[in-house]
C-alpha positions as CSV (number, residue, x, y, z in Angstrom):
1,M,137.3,-47.4,-137.8
2,M,138.7,-45.2,-140.3
3,G,135.6,-42.6,-140.1
4,I,136.3,-43.0,-136.5
5,R,140.2,-41.9,-137.1
6,L,139.2,-39.4,-138.8
7,R,136.4,-37.7,-137.0
8,D,139.2,-37.4,-134.3
9,H,141.4,-35.5,-136.8
10,S,138.6,-33.1,-137.6
11,V,138.1,-32.6,-133.9
12,A,141.7,-31.7,-133.4
13,L,141.9,-29.5,-136.5
14,V,138.8,-27.4,-135.2
15,S,140.2,-27.6,-131.8
16,K,143.5,-25.9,-133.5
17,L,141.7,-23.7,-134.9
18,R,139.3,-22.6,-132.1
19,T,142.7,-21.8,-130.2
20,T,144.7,-19.9,-133.1
21,E,141.2,-17.7,-132.9
22,R,141.4,-17.5,-129.1
23,D,144.4,-16.1,-129.6
24,A,143.9,-13.8,-132.2
25,L,141.1,-12.4,-130.2
26,A,142.7,-11.9,-127.1
27,A,145.8,-10.2,-129.6
28,L,142.7,-8.4,-130.7
29,V,141.7,-7.1,-127.6
30,S,144.7,-6.4,-126.1
31,L,145.3,-4.2,-128.8
32,Q,141.7,-2.7,-128.6
33,K,143.0,-2.1,-124.5
34,N,146.1,-0.2,-125.3
35,D,144.9,2.0,-127.8
36,G,141.8,3.1,-124.9
37,H,139.3,2.2,-127.6
38,F,137.7,-1.3,-126.1
39,V,134.0,-1.1,-125.3
40,G,132.3,-4.5,-123.6
41,E,134.0,-7.3,-121.4
């Protein structure tokens, strides 16, 4: 039971981290686009 709870907590942390990474990446992409140096998708 404890293992499941711990695993769910880890999944939630990883999801939060991935969302933060995605937001950071999106911010970086928009900065690059505004700067005119963006290459790629």
